[in-house]
TORVOMAR-784123 format. One record per atom (N, C-alpha, C): residue in one letter; x, y, z. Coordinates in steps of 0.05 Angstrom, whole numbers, padded with zeros to 5 digits, always signed. Each point is the difference from the previous one (the first is absolute). Layout:
<sites>
AXYZ
...
</sites>
This chain:
<sites>
M-00028+00720+00687
M-00020+00010-00020
M-00024+00010+00015
K-00009+00024-00007
K-00024+00012+00012
K-00025-00015-00009
I-00017-00006+00020
I-00025-00014-00006
I-00021+00020-00009
Q-00012-00005-00022
Q-00022+00017-00010
Q-00026-00009+00014
I-00012+00019+00014
I-00024-00006+00016
I-00024+00008-00016
I-00019-00018-00003
I-00026+00007-00012
I-00016+00015+00021
E-00010+00023-00007
E-00016+00016+00019
E-00029+00002-00010
L-00018-00002+00018
L-00028+00003-00006
L-00006+00030-00003
S-00017+00007-00019
S-00007+00028-00005
S-00014+00011+00025
K+00000+00027+00002
K-00013+00013+00022
K-00029-00008+00003
Y-00014-00002-00023
Y-00028-00009+00000
Y-00002-00026-00015
S-00013-00020+00012
S-00003-00026-00014
S-00028-00010+00007
F-00010-00016-00018
F-00028-00009+00003
F-00003-00029-00009
G-00012-00016+00017
G-00005-00028-00007
G-00021-00002-00021
T+00006-00014-00022
T-00019-00003-00022
T-00006-00029-00005
G+00001-00016+00022
G-00003-00028-00003
G-00027-00008-00013
D+00001-00017-00019
D-00024-00010-00014
D-00002-00030+00005
R-00020-00009+00014
R-00001-00027+00009
R-00001-00021-00023
F-00010+00009-00024
F-00003-00019-00022
F+00018+00007-00024
S+00019+00019+00004
S+00020+00007-00020
S-00013+00008-00027
Q-00021+00015+00001
Q-00014+00009-00024
Q-00001+00030-00004
Q+00008+00015+00021
Q-00005+00029+00000
Q+00025+00017+00001
G+00023-00012-00006
G+00025+00014+00002
G+00001+00026-00015
E-00008-00001-00025
E+00001+00025-00017
E-00019+00021+00011
A-00024-00008+00007
A-00020+00020+00011
A+00011+00013+00025
Q+00012-00016+00018
Q+00011+00011+00024
Q+00023+00019-00006
L+00018-00008-00018
L+00023+00017-00006
L-00009+00026-00013
K-00022-00001-00016
K-00010+00025-00011
K-00008+00020+00021
G-00011-00010+00023
G-00006+00018+00022
G+00025+00013+00012
I+00021-00016+00002
I+00026+00011+00010
I+00010+00021-00020
M-00003-00005-00026
M+00009+00018-00020
M-00016+00027+00000
K-00025-00002+00006
K-00016+00024+00003
K+00010+00018+00023
A+00008-00013+00022
A+00012+00015+00022
A+00026+00014-00009
L+00016-00014-00016
L+00025+00012-00010
L-00006+00025-00017
E-00021-00002-00016
E-00008+00023-00017
E-00007+00024+00017
L-00010-00005+00024
L-00007+00022+00019
L+00024+00008+00017
G+00023-00012-00005
G+00025+00009+00014
G+00007-00016+00024
V-00013-00023+00004
V+00007-00017+00024
V+00010-00027-00010
E+00025-00005+00006
E+00012-00026-00008
E-00005-00021+00022
I-00014-00021-00007
I-00006-00022+00018
I+00011-00026-00011
A+00014-00015+00016
A+00010-00026-00010
A-00021-00021+00004
P-00009-00013-00021
P-00019-00022+00003
P+00013-00025+00011
V-00014-00013+00018
V+00011-00024+00013
V-00022-00022-00003
W+00004-00019-00017
W-00019-00022-00003
W+00005-00019+00023
N-00019-00003+00017
N+00004-00017+00023
N-00022-00022+00003
K+00009-00023+00008
K-00018-00022+00004
K+00012-00019+00020
S-00015-00007+00021
S+00011-00017+00021
S-00002-00029-00006
N+00015-00016+00015
N-00002-00029-00003
N-00028-00010+00005
R-00013+00012+00020
R-00028-00008+00006
R-00018+00005-00024
E+00004+00022-00014
E-00017+00007-00023
E+00006-00019-00024
H+00026-00007-00003
H+00007-00019-00021
H-00014-00027+00006
M+00001-00008+00025
M-00013-00025+00007
M-00030+00000-00005
T-00012+00023+00005
T-00029+00003-00003
T-00009-00005-00029
I+00015+00011-00019
I-00009-00003-00028
I+00018-00019-00016
H+00019-00013+00014
H+00018-00020-00013
H+00017+00013-00022
S+00012+00022+00007
S+00018+00014-00019
S+00029-00002+00011
E+00019+00010-00016
E+00028-00001+00008
E+00013+00028-00002
P+00020+00006+00016
P+00013+00026-00001
P+00010+00009-00027
V+00008-00019-00017
V+00010+00007-00026
V-00021+00014-00016
Q-00025-00006+00004
Q-00022+00013-00015
Q-00003+00029+00007
T+00005+00007+00025
T+00000+00028+00008
T+00022+00016-00013
R+00024-00012-00001
R+00023+00012-00014
R-00007+00004-00030
Q-00011-00021-00012
Q-00006+00002-00029
Q-00020+00022-00005
E-00020+00002+00018
E-00021+00021-00004
E+00013+00028+00002
A+00017+00004+00020
A+00013+00026+00004
A+00018+00007-00024
D+00017-00019-00008
D+00018+00005-00022
D-00015+00006-00026
A-00021-00015-00005
A-00016+00003-00024
A-00013+00028-00001
A-00011+00009+00023
A-00013+00026+00001
A+00020+00022-00005
V+00023-00002+00013
V+00022+00020-00003
V+00009+00002-00029
K+00004-00023-00013
K+00008-00001-00028
K-00021+00012-00018
A-00025-00008+00004
A-00021+00009-00018
A-00005+00030+00001
L+00004+00012+00024
L-00006+00028+00003
L+00025+00018-00001
G+00023-00013-00002
G+00025+00015-00002
G+00008+00014+00026
W-00007-00011+00022
W+00007+00012+00026
W+00030-00003+00005
N+00013+00023+00004
N+00029-00001+00004
N+00009+00010+00027
K-00018-00001+00019
K+00005+00008+00028
K+00002-00026+00017
P+00009+00002+00025
P+00002-00024+00017
P-00026-00013+00004
Y+00000-00027+00002
Y-00023-00016+00008
Y+00010-00025+00013
F-00017-00012+00016
F+00009-00023+00016
F-00021-00021+00001
V+00009-00024+00007
V-00019-00023+00005
V+00006-00009+00029
D-00021+00000+00016
D+00003-00004+00029
D-00009-00028+00008
A+00017-00014+00014
A-00007-00025+00013
A-00013+00007+00026
D-00026+00001+00001
D-00015+00012+00022
D-00005-00020+00022
H+00004+00009+00025
H-00005-00017+00024
H+00014-00027-00002
I+00026+00001-00004
I+00014-00025-00002
I+00015-00006+00026
N+00007-00026+00003
N+00017-00009+00022
N+00018-00022-00010
M+00014-00013+00018
M+00019-00020-00009
M-00012-00025-00012
T-00026-00004+00005
T-00013-00024-00011
T-00007+00002-00030
N+00000+00025-00010
N-00009+00004-00027
N+00017+00019-00017
V+00020+00012+00012
V+00015+00021-00014
V+00014-00009-00025
D+00009-00026+00000
D+00016-00009-00023
D-00015+00000-00027
K-00026-00004+00001
K-00015+00000-00025
K-00002+00028-00012
F+00006+00021+00016
F-00001+00027-00010
F+00027+00012-00009
V+00021-00012+00010
V+00027+00013-00002
V+00007+00007-00029
D-00005-00018-00019
D+00008+00005-00027
D-00017+00021-00015
H-00023+00006+00011
H-00020+00016-00015
H-00005+00027+00013
C+00011+00006+00024
C-00007+00024+00014
C+00025+00017+00007
D-00004+00026+00003
D+00021+00017+00008
D-00009+00018+00023
F-00022-00008+00013
F-00011+00014+00023
F-00011-00023+00018
F+00008+00000+00026
F-00008-00022+00017
F-00012+00012+00026
T-00026-00007+00004
T-00014+00008+00025
T+00002-00022+00020
M+00017+00003+00019
M+00005-00020+00020
M-00020+00002+00023
D-00018-00019+00001
D-00022+00001+00019
D+00008-00015+00026
V+00001+00015+00022
V+00008-00012+00025
V-00023+00000+00021
A-00024+00006-00009
A-00022+00003+00019
A-00005-00025+00016
D+00003-00023-00013
D-00005-00026+00015
D+00020-00005+00022
F+00023+00014-00001
F+00021-00005+00020
F-00001+00020+00024
I-00017+00021-00003
I-00002+00019+00022
I-00011-00013+00024
G+00013+00004+00023
G-00008-00012+00025
G+00016-00025+00007
K+00014-00011-00020
K+00017-00023+00006
K+00027+00011+00011
K+00011-00012+00020
K+00023+00011+00014
K+00026-00009-00012
A+00018+00019-00002
A+00028-00007-00007
A+00013-00013+00024
T+00025-00008-00003
T+00014-00012+00023
T+00005+00021+00021
A+00005-00009+00025
A+00006+00019+00022
A+00025+00016-00006
E+00019-00013-00012
E+00025+00014-00007
E-00005+00022-00021
E-00016-00006-00020
E-00006+00020-00020
E-00015+00024+00011
I-00019-00006+00018
I-00016+00021+00013
I+00018+00017+00018
D+00017-00012+00015
D+00019+00015+00018
D+00018+00018-00017
R+00010-00011-00022
R+00017+00017-00017
R-00015+00024-00011
F-00025-00004-00009
F-00016+00022-00011
F-00003+00021+00022
V-00007-00008+00025
V-00004+00018+00022
V+00025+00016+00005
R+00023-00013+00001
R+00026+00013+00005
R+00006+00021-00021
E-00005-00007-00026
E+00007+00017-00022
E-00019+00024-00001
N-00023-00001+00012
N-00020+00022-00002
N-00005+00014+00027
E+00014-00008+00021
E-00003+00013+00026
E+00007+00030-00001
K+00016+00008-00020
K+00007+00028-00003
K-00025+00018-00004
Y-00022-00012-00008
Y-00024+00015-00004
Y-00018+00001+00025
A+00009-00013+00021
A-00016-00001+00025
A-00004+00028+00012
G-00023+00003+00014
G-00007+00025+00012
G-00021+00014-00016
Q-00003+00026+00004
Q-00019+00016-00015
Q+00010+00001-00030
F-00018-00008-00018
F+00008-00002-00028
F-00021+00014-00017
S+00010+00014-00020
S-00017+00014-00018
S+00009-00005-00029
I-00019+00001-00018
I+00006-00003-00029
I-00006+00027-00013
P+00019+00012-00013
P-00005+00026-00013
P-00025+00000-00017
G-00018+00019+00005
G-00025+00001-00016
G-00024-00014+00013
V+00005-00016+00021
V-00021-00014+00014
V-00004+00014+00027
D-00024+00009+00005
D-00006+00015+00025
D+00003-00016+00025
E-00008-00026-00001
E+00001-00017+00024
E+00029-00004+00009
K+00003-00002+00027
K+00025-00007+00012
K-00002-00029+00010
F+00022-00014+00000
F-00001-00028+00007
F+00021-00006+00021
L-00007-00019+00018
L+00019-00009+00020
L+00010-00028-00008
I+00026-00001-00006
I+00012-00026-00007
I+00014-00011+00024
T-00007-00025+00007
T+00013-00014+00022
T+00012-00026-00010
K+00016-00012+00017
K+00011-00026-00007
K-00023-00020-00005
E-00021+00002+00016
E-00023-00018-00002
E-00015+00004-00026
S-00003+00025-00009
S-00014+00005-00025
S+00017-00009-00024
L+00026+00002+00002
L+00017-00010-00021
L-00002-00031-00001
Q-00001-00012+00023
Q-00004-00029+00002
Q-00026-00008-00014
E-00021+00015+00005
E-00027-00007-00011
E+00000+00002-00030
V+00012+00022-00011
V+00000+00003-00029
V+00017-00021-00013
A+00022-00008+00013
A+00017-00021-00010
A-00015-00027-00001
E-00014-00006+00022
E-00015-00025+00001
E-00022-00001-00021
K-00010+00023-00008
K-00022+00001-00019
K+00009-00001-00029
F+00022+00014-00006
F+00008+00004-00028
F+00027-00011-00008
L+00018-00006+00018
L+00028-00006-00007
L+00001-00026-00017
Y-00014-00020+00008
Y+00001-00025-00015
Y-00011+00004-00028
A-00022+00016-00003
A-00012+00005-00026
A+00020+00014-00019
I+00013+00020+00010
I+00019+00015-00017
I+00024-00018-00006
G+00007-00017+00019
G+00021-00020-00006
G-00007-00018-00023
Q-00025-00007-00002
Q-00010-00016-00023
Q+00002+00016-00026
A-00006+00026+00002
A+00003+00017-00024
A+00029+00000-00009
G+00019+00001+00020
G+00028-00001-00007
G+00008-00025-00014
I-00011-00023+00009
I+00006-00026-00013
I-00010+00000-00029
I-00025+00010-00004
I-00011+00001-00027
I+00016+00019-00018
Y+00007+00024+00011
Y+00015+00019-00016
Y+00027-00012-00009
R+00015-00012+00018
R+00026-00011-00007
R-00002-00023-00020
H-00022-00015+00002
H-00004-00021-00019
H-00005+00011-00028
I-00016+00021-00002
I-00005+00013-00026
I+00026+00012-00011
E+00015+00013+00018
E+00025+00013-00008
E+00020-00021-00011
S+00000-00024+00012
S+00018-00020-00010
S-00007-00010-00028
K-00025+00004-00007
K-00009-00009-00027
K+00002+00023-00020
K-00006+00025+00008
K-00002+00022-00019
K+00023+00020+00002
R+00015-00002+00021
R+00022+00019+00006
R-00010+00026+00011
K+00016+00012+00017
K-00007+00024+00014
K-00005+00023-00019
G-00021+00015+00005
G-00006+00024-00015
G-00017-00005-00025
N-00007-00025-00006
N-00014-00006-00024
N-00030-00004+00004
F-00010+00008+00023
F-00028-00003+00006
F-00009+00019+00022
I-00026+00006+00000
I-00012+00017+00021
I-00010-00017+00023
T+00004+00009+00025
T-00008-00015+00023
T-00021+00015+00016
E-00022-00013+00006
E-00020+00011+00018
E-00004-00019+00024
V-00004+00011+00023
V-00007-00015+00024
V-00029+00005+00006
S-00016-00021+00002
S-00029+00003+00003
S-00009-00013+00027
M-00016+00015+00014
M-00011-00010+00025
M-00028+00012+00004
D-00015+00001-00022
D-00026+00013+00000
D-00023-00020+00008
E+00004-00025-00005
E-00022-00019+00005
E+00001-00011+00028
V-00003+00019+00019
V-00002-00006+00029
V-00023+00016+00011
P-00010-00007+00024
P-00023+00013+00011
P+00005+00029+00009
E+00024+00006+00010
E+00004+00026+00013
E+00021+00016-00016
A-00005+00027-00001
A+00020+00018-00013
A+00025+00001+00018
Q+00023+00004-00013
Q+00025+00004+00015
Q+00001+00029+00009
S+00009+00003+00025
S+00003+00027+00011
S+00025+00014-00012
P+00002+00026+00003
P+00025+00014-00010
P+00025-00012+00012
I+00000-00006+00026
I+00024-00012+00012
I+00005-00027-00011
E-00020-00016-00003
E+00004-00027-00012
E+00012+00003-00028
M-00011+00018-00016
M+00010+00004-00027
M+00030+00008+00001
F+00007+00018+00018
F+00028+00009+00002
F+00018-00024+00006
F-00007-00016+00019
F+00018-00022+00007
F-00002-00023-00020
I-00023-00003-00014
I-00001-00019-00022
I+00021+00007-00021
L+00001+00026-00007
L+00019+00010-00019
L+00029-00003+00010
S+00004+00001+00026
S+00026-00006+00011
S+00008-00029-00005
M-00020-00018+00003
M+00005-00028-00006
M+00005-00005-00029
V-00015+00014-00017
V+00004-00003-00029
V+00028+00007-00008
A+00010+00023+00011
A+00027+00009-00006
A+00021-00020+00011
A-00005-00010+00024
A+00019-00019+00012
A+00002-00026-00016
E-00022-00007-00014
E+00001-00024-00017
E+00013+00006-00027
G+00007+00025-00005
G+00012+00007-00026
G-00019+00000-00023
I-00026+00004+00006
I-00020+00000-00022
I-00003+00029-00011
P+00007+00004-00025
P-00002+00027-00012
P-00029+00006-00009
A-00018+00000+00020
A-00028+00003-00007
A-00005+00028-00012
Q-00015+00000-00023
Q-00008+00025-00012
Q-00029+00006+00005
T-00015-00020+00008
T-00028+00005+00009
T-00006-00017+00024
I-00018+00010+00017
I-00009-00015+00023
I-00031+00003+00001
A-00013-00022+00005
A-00029-00001+00001
A-00009-00006+00028
P-00006+00021+00016
P-00011-00004+00027
P-00029-00006+00000
K-00011-00008+00022
K-00029-00002+00004
K-00010+00027+00009
F-00020+00010-00014
F-00014+00024+00009
F-00027-00008+00013
T-00009+00016+00018
T-00026-00005+00012
T-00022+00001-00021
G-00020-00017+00002
G-00021+00000-00019
G+00002-00025-00018
C-00020-00003-00017
C-00001-00024-00018
C+00007+00008-00028
F+00018-00017-00012
F+00008+00004-00028
F-00010-00025-00016
N-00025-00006+00003
N-00011-00023-00015
N-00001+00007-00030
K+00002-00021-00015
K+00002+00004-00029
K-00027+00005-00013
G-00001+00018-00019
G-00024+00005-00015
G-00019+00020+00013
V+00008+00011+00023
V-00016+00021+00013
V+00019+00021+00010
D-00012+00024+00007
D+00016+00022+00010
D+00010-00006+00028
Y+00018+00017+00009
Y+00010-00001+00027
Y-00022+00002+00020
V+00001-00017+00020
V-00020+00000+00022
V+00015+00005+00026
G-00004+00024+00012
G+00014+00006+00024
G-00001+00030+00006
D+00015+00007+00020
D+00001+00028+00010
D+00020+00015-00018
I-00011+00018-00017
I+00017+00015-00018
I+00020+00018+00015
N-00008+00012+00022
N+00018+00017+00015
N+00023-00016+00012
L-00006-00024+00010
L+00020-00017+00011
L+00020-00009-00021
F-00011-00007-00024
F+00018-00007-00023
F+00019+00023-00006
H-00011+00024+00000
H+00017+00024-00006
H+00023+00002+00020
K-00007-00004+00026
K+00021+00002+00021
K+00021-00022-00004
E-00009-00025-00004
E+00019-00022-00003
E+00018+00003-00025
F-00012+00008-00022
F+00015+00003-00025
F+00021+00022+00004
E-00007+00022+00012
E+00019+00022+00004
E+00022-00009+00019
Q-00007-00013+00022
Q+00020-00010+00019
Q+00020-00019-00013
D-00011-00018-00017
D+00018-00019-00013
D+00019+00014-00019
L-00008+00021-00013
L+00018+00015-00017
L+00023+00012+00016
M-00007+00010+00024
M+00020+00012+00017
M+00019-00021+00011
V-00011-00023+00007
V+00017-00022+00011
V+00019-00009-00022
I-00009-00003-00024
I+00018-00009-00022
I+00023+00020-00003
D-00006+00026-00001
D+00021+00020-00002
D+00021-00003+00022
Y-00009-00003+00024
Y+00019-00002+00023
Y+00015-00026-00001
A-00013-00022-00008
A+00014-00026-00001
A+00021+00000-00022
V-00006+00013-00023
V+00020+00002-00021
V+00025+00014+00010
E-00005+00022+00015
E+00023+00015+00011
E+00016-00016+00020
K-00014-00014+00018
K+00013-00014+00022
K+00012-00027-00008
F-00012-00014-00019
F+00008-00027-00006
F+00013-00004-00027
G+00001+00021-00016
G+00013-00002-00026
G-00016-00016-00020
L-00026-00001+00002
L-00016-00013-00019
L-00001+00016-00026
P-00009-00012-00022
P-00001+00015-00026
P-00015+00026+00003
A+00010+00021-00012
A-00012+00027+00002
A-00027+00001-00012
N-00006-00018-00019
N-00026+00001-00014
N-00020-00019+00013
L+00006-00010+00024
L-00020-00017+00014
L-00026+00014+00002
K-00022-00014-00007
K-00026+00013+00001
K-00022-00020+00009
L-00023+00011+00006
L-00023-00016+00008
L-00012-00015-00024
S-00009-00024+00006
S-00015-00016-00020
S-00028-00005+00012
V-00020+00007-00015
V-00028-00003+00010
V-00012-00023-00015
H-00003-00023+00014
H-00010-00024-00013
H-00031+00002-00004
S-00009-00012-00022
S-00028+00001-00008
S-00010+00029-00001
G+00018+00018-00008
G-00007+00029+00001
G-00012+00011-00025
S+00000-00016-00022
S-00008+00011-00026
S-00029+00008-00001
D-00017-00012+00016
D-00029+00007+00000
D-00009+00013+00026
K+00019+00011+00015
K-00007+00013+00026
K-00001+00030-00004
F-00020+00009-00016
F+00000+00027-00010
F-00004+00021+00023
S-00012-00007+00022
S-00005+00019+00021
S+00026+00009+00014
I+00021-00016-00002
I+00025+00008+00013
I+00020+00013-00020
Y-00008+00001-00025
Y+00018+00012-00020
Y+00006+00030+00007
P-00020+00016+00007
P+00006+00028+00007
P+00019+00002+00023
I-00002-00018+00020
I+00018+00001+00023
I+00028-00006-00008
M+00004-00022-00015
M+00026-00008-00009
M+00012+00021-00018
G-00016+00011-00018
G+00010+00021-00018
G+00009+00025+00015
E-00016+00008+00020
E+00006+00023+00016
E+00027-00003+00014
L+00004-00024+00012
L+00023-00004+00017
L+00026-00004-00016
I-00002-00015-00022
I+00025-00003-00016
I+00008+00026-00013
K-00019+00017-00006
K+00007+00026-00010
K+00012+00018+00022
K-00012-00002+00023
K+00009+00016+00023
K+00029-00006+00007
Y+00008-00025-00001
Y+00027-00008+00008
Y+00017-00008-00024
D-00010+00003-00024
D+00015-00007-00024
D+00010-00029+00001
K-00019-00018+00004
K+00007-00029+00002
K-00012-00016-00023
G+00012-00023-00004
G-00011-00018-00020
G-00020-00018+00013
I-00012-00018-00017
I-00019-00019+00010
I-00003-00023-00020
H-00005-00024+00011
H-00007-00022-00017
H-00028-00009+00008
V-00018+00001-00020
V-00027-00010+00005
V-00003-00027-00014
K-00006-00020+00016
K-00002-00027-00011
K-00028-00005-00008
T-00003-00014-00023
T-00027-00006-00010
T-00016-00018+00018
A-00026+00005-00001
A-00018-00020+00013
A-00006-00023-00019
G+00008+00003-00025
G-00003-00022-00019
G-00029-00006-00008
T-00017+00020+00001
T-00028-00006-00004
T-00012+00012-00025
T+00017+00005-00020
T-00010+00010-00026
T-00020-00020-00011
W+00006-00026+00003
W-00019-00021-00010
W-00027+00002+00014
L+00000+00007+00025
L-00026+00002+00015
L-00016+00024-00011
E+00013+00022-00005
E-00014+00023-00012
E-00012-00007-00027
E+00015-00016-00015
E-00010-00008-00027
E-00024-00018+00004
A+00001-00018+00020
A-00022-00018+00005
A-00025+00016+00008
I+00004+00021+00016
I-00023+00017+00008
I-00012+00013-00025
G+00017+00010-00018
G-00010+00013-00024
G-00015-00020-00018
L+00010-00024-00002
L-00015-00020-00016
L-00027-00007+00013
A+00000-00002+00026
A-00025-00006+00014
A-00020+00022-00005
M+00009+00025+00001
M-00019+00022-00004
M-00010+00001-00029
A+00015-00010-00018
A-00008+00000-00028
A-00024-00019-00005
G-00002-00020+00016
G-00023-00019-00003
G+00004-00019-00023
G-00020-00015-00006
G+00000-00019-00022
G+00021-00021+00002
E+00014-00006-00022
E+00020-00021-00001
E+00024+00007+00018
A+00006+00026+00002
A+00022+00008+00018
A-00006-00007+00029
L-00025+00005+00009
L-00008-00006+00027
L+00001-00030+00004
Q-00008-00016-00020
Q+00001-00029+00003
Q+00028-00010+00003
L+00019+00013-00015
L+00028-00008+00003
L+00010+00005+00028
V-00006+00023+00011
V+00009+00006+00027
V-00012-00019+00021
K-00025-00008-00005
K-00012-00020+00018
K+00015-00026+00000
E+00009-00008-00023
E+00016-00025-00002
E+00027+00003+00015
I+00012+00024-00004
I+00025+00005+00015
I-00004-00001+00030
Y-00022+00013+00009
Y-00006+00001+00028
Y-00005-00027+00012
K-00016-00017-00015
K-00005-00027+00009
K+00026-00016+00002
G+00017+00004-00020
G+00026-00014+00001
G+00016+00008+00024
G-00001+00025+00007
G+00014+00009+00024
G-00011-00012+00025
L-00026-00003+00002
L-00013-00012+00023
L+00009-00029+00003
D+00004-00014-00022
D+00009-00027+00001
D+00028-00003+00013
R+00016+00022-00001
R+00027-00001+00011
R+00002+00016+00026
Y-00023+00006+00012
Y+00000+00017+00023
Y+00018-00010+00023
D-00003-00025+00007
D+00017-00011+00022
D+00029+00002-00007
D+00007-00006-00025
D+00028+00002-00008
D+00011+00028+00003
L-00016+00020-00009
L+00009+00027+00001
L+00002+00011+00029
V-00020-00007+00016
V+00001+00008+00028
V+00024-00013+00014
G+00006-00024-00007
G+00024-00013+00012
G+00025+00014-00006
Q+00002+00014-00023
Q+00025+00014-00007
Q+00002+00025+00016
Q-00021+00016+00002
Q+00002+00024+00016
Q-00028+00013+00003
V-00010+00001+00024
V-00026+00011+00004
V-00002+00030-00008
T+00021+00015+00006
T-00001+00029-00006
T+00000+00006-00029
E+00006-00020-00018
E-00001+00005-00028
E-00027-00006-00013
I-00019-00011+00015
I-00025-00007-00011
I-00017+00025-00006
I-00010+00002-00024
I-00016+00023-00007
I-00029-00009-00003
F-00018+00014+00014
F-00029-00005-00005
F-00012+00027-00006
D-00003+00006-00025
D-00010+00026-00008
D-00030+00000-00001
R-00012+00015+00019
R-00030+00000+00002
R-00013+00010-00025
H+00012+00019-00013
H-00012+00012-00024
H-00001-00022-00022
L+00022-00014-00003
L+00000-00021-00021
L-00020-00022+00008
A+00000-00008+00025
A-00018-00021+00008
A-00029+00007-00004
R-00007+00026+00005
R-00027+00009-00005
R-00007-00002-00029
L+00019+00009-00018
L-00006-00001-00028
L-00004-00029-00010
L+00014-00018+00014
L-00003-00028-00008
L-00024-00014+00012
N-00015+00015+00016
N-00024-00010+00014
N+00007-00023+00019
F+00024+00002+00013
F+00007-00020+00020
F-00006+00012+00028
</sites>
């Protein structure tokens, strides 16, 4: 029997709402895009870390998405994403999600076994020598030593992704969910060559990844615009598009494999770059939410003054009471909005 594969739309957008109150409003935005001729699949995403922060459960995200779709009569694809999951928390998401973002950032740099590394080097030695990727101007020298280095850095991490993927597949069956591999929460951007061989590892693990989230140079902090070198982002984004094309051809990965830009929903300065390049190469994209609609609302309330400002002060003070707890979960997720703090007179 032929397996029916769920495919992610060419364009998809994270519409995660941290408090499960804005599903309809978010979906209306997606529907406005459709009226303009652009079909975008909404993806409600929320990570385990975010559930822990506000003491919610994955079922609530599913309920929000389903309720918004029913209320507005949306008859196009939509998904619920178990964002940044690993083997310690994936099971709580399995029944409620059909999109899984497998986060392997914490495993990057941990070494696979010597036998696994040797096997990777042998299987990829055919690329040794002068190496080029169609569409990328730079030329690369691949050696046995450089293959060894990339394997020592990434092979164990992608092996963990394989373990997570097969576990989800055993629960939901092949083809019934979207798979993303995420490695954005690391200090350094992956080079084109690293990306190429990472995708070789993904294919070897049998992971039918439809999106991949690399680390780009610059800061993707939540609640603020992109901070970094715009020209360098342009170069990296274009190179990654070319690498994906070549990897799909060489490794047999899904033809619709595309880039996922994490915390991209409020990074407006890079929108023109991404728009230019996906049009130039006729590529899809997944933009993952920064999840900060609540913060924008808080800013609006603070600016309104009066009782609204007093409410936000109480929220802010409550957040300060949990500062150590939140920092302990992830430093890069902490938001300190100077504009809001100034309005609150802190």
